[in-house]
C-alpha positions in Angstrom: 3.5 8.0 -20.8 5.8 6.5 -22.9 6.6 9.0 -25.4 5.5 12.0 -22.9 8.3 14.8 -22.7 7.9 15.6 -19.2 8.9 12.7 -16.2 6.0 14.6 -14.0 3.1 13.3 -16.1 4.7 10.1 -16.3 4.6 9.7 -12.6 1.1 10.8 -12.6 0.2 7.9 -15.1 2.2 6.1 -12.9 -0.1 7.0 -9.6 -3.3 6.9 -11.0 -3.2 3.8 -12.5 -1.2 2.5 -9.0 -4.5 3.5 -6.8 -7.4 2.0 -9.5 -7.0 -1.9 -9.2 -9.5 -2.1 -6.6 -12.2 -0.1 -8.0 -11.3 -1.8 -11.8 -12.1 -5.2 -9.8 -15.5 -4.0 -8.1 -16.7 -2.7 -11.3 -15.5 -5.8 -13.7 -12.9 -3.7 -15.8 -11.4 -5.3 -18.7 -8.1 -4.2 -17.5 -5.3 -6.9 -16.9 -5.0 -7.6 -13.3 -1.6 -6.5 -11.9 -1.8 -4.2 -14.4 -0.8 -0.8 -11.7 2.1 -3.2 -10.9 3.3 -3.3 -14.4 3.1 0.1 -15.1 5.2 1.2 -11.8 7.9 -1.0 -13.4 7.5 0.4 -17.0 7.4 3.9 -15.9 10.5 3.6 -14.2 12.7 2.1 -17.1 10.8 5.3 -19.2 11.9 7.5 -16.3 15.8 5.9 -16.3 15.9 5.8 -20.1 15.0 8.9 -21.0 15.3 11.2 -18.1 18.1 10.2 -16.3 21.0 8.7 -18.4 24.4 9.1 -17.0 23.0 8.8 -13.6 24.3 6.3 -10.8 22.1 3.4 -10.3 21.3 2.6 -6.9 23.4 -0.1 -5.8 20.5 -1.0 -2.8 18.0 -1.2 -5.4 20.1 -3.4 -7.9 20.7 -5.6 -5.1 17.1 -6.0 -4.2 15.9 -6.9 -7.7 19.0 -9.8 -7.5 18.4 -11.5 -4.7 15.0 -12.2 -5.8 16.1 -14.3 -8.9 17.2 -17.3 -7.5 13.4 -18.3 -6.2 12.1 -17.3 -9.2 14.4 -19.2 -11.3 13.8 -22.4 -8.6 9.9 -22.2 -10.1 11.0 -21.9 -13.1 13.0 -25.0 -13.2 10.5 -26.8 -11.4 7.1 -25.7 -12.3 5.4 -25.6 -15.9 5.7 -22.0 -17.6 1.8 -21.5 -16.9 2.6 -21.6 -13.2 6.0 -19.9 -13.1 3.9 -17.0 -15.0 0.7 -16.6 -13.2 2.7 -16.8 -9.8 5.5 -14.2 -11.0 2.3 -12.1 -11.8 0.9 -12.5 -8.3 3.6 -12.3 -5.9 6.8 -11.0 -7.2 5.7 -8.3 -9.5 4.9 -5.8 -6.6 8.4 -6.4 -5.3 10.0 -6.0 -8.5 7.9 -2.9 -9.6 9.4 -1.3 -6.1 13.0 -2.3 -6.8 12.4 -0.1 -10.2 10.5 2.1 -8.7 13.1 3.2 -6.2 15.6 2.9 -8.4 14.0 5.7 -10.5 12.4 8.2 -8.1 15.6 8.3 -6.0 16.7 11.0 -8.6 13.4 12.9 -8.8 13.0 16.2 -6.7 9.6 17.8 -6.0 8.0 20.7 -5.2 4.9 21.0 -2.5 2.7 21.9 -5.5 3.6 18.9 -6.9 2.8 17.0 -4.2 -0.4 18.8 -3.4 -1.6 17.5 -6.8 0.0 14.2 -6.6 -2.7 13.6 -3.6 -5.5 14.5 -5.2 -4.7 12.7 -8.3 -4.1 9.7 -6.1 -7.5 10.3 -4.1 -9.4 10.2 -7.4 -10.0 6.5 -8.2 -9.9 5.9 -4.1 -13.1 8.0 -4.3 -14.3 6.0 -6.8 -13.8 3.1 -5.1 -15.3 4.8 -2.0 -18.2 5.5 -3.7 -18.9 1.7 -5.1 -18.6 0.8 -1.7 -21.1 3.5 -0.4 -24.0 2.7 -3.2 -23.8 -1.3 -2.2 -24.0 0.0 1.8 -26.9 1.9 0.8 -28.8 -0.4 -1.8 -27.7 -3.8 -1.3 -31.3 -5.1 1.0 -29.3 -8.3 1.6 -26.3 -7.2 3.6 -26.4 -9.1 6.7 -23.5 -7.7 9.1 -22.1 -10.0 11.6 -19.0 -10.1 13.7 -16.6 -11.1 10.1 -15.5 -8.8 7.3 -18.2 -8.3 4.8 -17.8 -8.7 1.5 -21.4 -7.4 0.5 -20.7 -4.3 2.4 -17.6 -4.1 0.4 -19.2 -3.5 -2.3 -19.2 -7.2 -4.2 -15.0 -7.1 -4.2 -12.6 -8.5 -0.9 -13.2 -6.4 2.0 -9.4 -6.4 3.1 -8.3 -5.1 -0.4 -10.8 -2.6 -0.2 -10.5 -1.7 3.5 -7.0 -1.0 2.8 -7.6 1.3 -0.2 -10.1 3.5 1.9 -7.6 3.5 4.5 -5.1 5.0 2.3 -7.8 8.2 1.5 -7.4 9.2 4.9 -3.8 9.4 5.2 -3.1 11.4 2.0 -5.6 13.7 3.5 -3.8 14.3 6.6 -0.5 14.5 4.8 -1.9 16.9 2.4 -3.6 19.2 5.5 0.2 20.2 6.1 0.6 22.2 2.3 -0.5 25.4 2.3 -3.4 24.7 -0.4 -5.2 22.9 2.6 -6.4 26.1 4.4 -9.3 26.9 1.4 -10.4 23.4 1.4 -10.3 21.9 4.7 -14.0 21.5 5.3 -14.0 19.7 1.8 -11.0 17.5 2.9 -12.2 16.6 6.6 -15.8 15.9 4.7 -14.0 13.1 2.6 -11.9 12.1 5.6 -14.9 11.3 7.7 -16.8 9.6 4.8 -13.7 7.3 4.0 -13.5 6.2 7.4 -17.2 5.4 7.7 -16.8 3.2 4.3 -13.7 1.9 5.9 -15.2 1.0 9.3 -18.1 -0.9 7.7 -16.2 -3.5 5.3 -15.6 -4.9 9.2 -12.1 -6.0 7.7 -9.9 -4.1 10.3 -6.3 -4.5 8.1 -7.4 -0.8 6.6 -7.9 1.2 9.7 -5.1 -0.5 12.0 -2.3 0.4 9.1 -3.9 3.9 8.8 -3.9 4.5 12.6 -0.3 2.7 12.6 1.0 5.3 9.7 -1.3 8.5 10.7 0.7 8.2 14.1 3.8 7.7 13.2 3.5 10.5 10.5 2.3 13.2 13.1 5.1 11.7 15.8 7.4 12.9 13.0 5.5 16.1 12.7 5.6 17.0 16.4 9.6 16.8 16.4 9.8 19.5 13.8 8.9 22.9 14.7 7.5 23.7 11.7 4.8 21.3 11.7 4.7 20.6 15.4 1.4 22.8 15.8 -0.7 21.5 13.0 0.7 17.6 14.0 -1.2 17.9 17.2 -4.5 20.3 15.6 -4.3 16.8 13.2 -4.2 14.5 15.7 -7.1 15.9 17.3 -8.9 16.6 14.7 -8.4 13.1 13.3 -9.4 11.4 17.2 -12.8 13.3 16.6 -13.3 12.0 12.8 -12.8 8.8 14.2 -14.9 8.7 17.0 -17.8 10.0 14.4 -17.1 7.7 11.7 -16.7 5.1 14.1 -20.2 5.9 16.1 -22.2 6.4 12.8 -20.6 2.8 11.5 -21.7 1.1 14.4 -25.2 2.4 14.2 -25.6 1.4 11.1 -24.3 -2.0 11.1 -26.7 -2.5 15.1 -23.7 -2.4 16.7 -22.2 -5.7 15.3 -19.1 -2.9 14.4 -18.1 -3.4 18.4 -18.0 -7.2 18.6 -15.6 -7.3 15.5 -13.0 -4.7 17.3 -13.6 -6.8 20.2 -12.8 -10.0 18.8 -8.6 -10.8 18.7 -9.2 -13.3 16.2 -6.6 -12.9 12.9 -9.1 -15.0 10.6 -6.3 -17.4 9.9 -3.3 -15.2 9.1 -1.5 -15.7 11.6 -1.8 -19.5 11.4 -0.7 -19.0 7.6 2.3 -17.1 8.6 3.4 -19.9 11.1 3.2 -22.4 8.3 5.5 -20.4 6.2 8.0 -20.1 8.8 8.2 -23.9 9.1 8.7 -23.9 5.5 12.0 -21.2 5.9 13.0 -23.3 8.6 12.9 -26.6 6.4 14.1 -24.6 3.5 16.2 -22.1 4.7 18.9 -21.6 1.7 17.0 -21.0 -1.5 13.4 -21.4 -0.1 10.8 -23.4 -2.5 10.4 -21.1 -5.1 8.2 -18.3 -6.1 4.8 -19.5 -5.1 5.3 -22.5 -3.8 5.0 -22.2 -0.2 1.5 -23.8 -0.1 2.8 -27.1 -1.6 4.9 -27.6 1.6 3.1 -26.5 4.4 1.5 -29.7 4.8 -2.4 -30.1 5.6 -5.4 -28.4 7.3 -7.8 -26.2 6.0 -5.5 -23.2 5.7 -2.3 -25.5 4.4 -3.5 -24.0 0.8 -4.5 -20.7 1.4 -3.0 -17.7 -0.2 -0.4 -15.7 2.2 -1.2 -12.9 3.6 1.7 -11.8 5.2 4.4 -10.7 2.7 7.3 -10.9 4.6 6.9 -14.7 5.9 5.6 -15.8 2.5 9.2 -14.2 0.9 11.4 -16.1 3.7 9.4 -19.2 2.8 9.4 -19.0 -1.0 13.2 -17.4 -1.1 15.1 -18.7 1.9 17.9 -16.4 3.0 17.7 -14.5 -0.1 14.6 -13.2 1.0 15.8 -12.3 4.2 18.4 -10.3 2.2 15.7 -9.0 0.3 13.8 -7.8 3.4 17.1 -6.2 5.0 17.3 -4.4 1.9 13.9 -3.1 2.0 14.1 -1.3 5.2 17.9 0.0 4.2 16.2 1.5 1.3 13.6 2.9 3.2 15.6 3.9 6.0 18.4 6.1 3.3 15.2 7.5 2.3 14.7 9.2 5.2 17.7 10.0 5.7 17.5 12.0 2.4 14.6 14.0 3.0 14.9 17.5 2.4 11.9 19.0 4.1 9.8 18.2 7.1 6.7 17.6 5.0 9.1 14.9 3.0 10.0 13.5 6.7 6.2 13.1 7.1 5.2 11.7 3.8 8.5 8.8 4.0 7.5 7.8 7.2 3.5 7.8 6.7 3.6 6.4 3.5 6.7 3.2 4.3 4.3 2.8 7.8 1.3 2.3 5.8 2.8 0.1 3.4 4.6 -2.1 5.7 1.9 -3.0 7.9 -0.3 -3.3 4.9 2.1 -6.1 3.7 1.7 -7.8 7.0 -2.5 -8.3 6.7 -2.7 -8.2 2.9 0.8 -8.9 1.5 1.4 -6.7 -1.5 -2.3 -7.8 -3.5 -2.8 -4.1 -4.1 -0.9 -1.6 -6.3 -1.1 0.8 -4.3 1.2 -0.8 -1.6 4.6 -1.2 -3.9 3.7 2.7 -5.4 3.5 4.1 -1.8 6.6 2.5 -1.1 7.8 3.3 -4.1 6.9 7.0 -3.7 8.8 7.1 -0.4 12.2 7.9 -2.6 10.9 11.1 -4.2 12.6 14.2 -2.2 10.1 17.0 -2.0 11.4 20.7 -1.5 9.8 22.9 1.0 9.4 25.5 -1.4 6.1 26.7 -3.6 7.2 27.4 -6.9 6.5 25.2 -9.7 9.7 23.5 -11.2 
């Protein structure tokens, strides 16, 4: 990647690695934790150094990175080097990689064939994740379904992370359905989409489904408002609704009707409590926050006081204070600006779909998986509405 003479190959490497981490963890790979975020950051730096000399640096992206520094320095000054290093990697690298990725990708213009190839490149590792999950579902005799998320059914890894990764498959397929080559392979795309939905439902983690539904609805709403995509948006919505019904019915039967009870429950499995505790920490330390990775030390007592944050927005406020509030404001400003800079109706759908998926995933899974910050960064790329290869 570092020595490549083609910028598109660097982006391809970033995309492939960026969605591979869940599969790596499920299969006990030796790939380092948080590697996708570091590769995104490295790829962005390589792109800027080798291909974008003389281009203006985005002031918004730079400001986003700068406002994270006080919270990081606070932890460095108060905790051991190992604690600071581990928590920087776990909690801040996602946001930093997004800031660098946004800085580099905003200068890139791709074509529809580029987008088609990138979409299938991303789907590859995600289908590998889906395959591991399916193998576990069909061969593990110890799976015992109940009203809770199911580690065994998720292939032995965190159901929330697996659910998020599998839900992303369907979103990408829905996006690719609006590109010309989709006409030739729509049966394959529909089959993979239903399979992904089935696997997502059977993790019994609702986050992946909720993020998919919200992101897909927002994307198709934008498409329905565009003259060039209106009919296909309505058709895609109808097909997606049937696919969800078929996948849910099949998964519910497979689980012995436990899936019905899972989606009837409004229990947030402690996420809302953790978020409330983080907000209390923020109001007690509004200026600088308490520092990267330190929120759990200030939440008080209780069985959830020392749990890892699931909601990125409240974590950022608790650990960065008013600077965290500024970071969130800049994040939304970058996404709004990306939408305003789009140059085709497909580009607008992509920005909205990927942005809503990432932001809603950050509510229930923070930035645990690399795909969240990768998809946020990809919103900054502009896609031309033409078929010729650049």
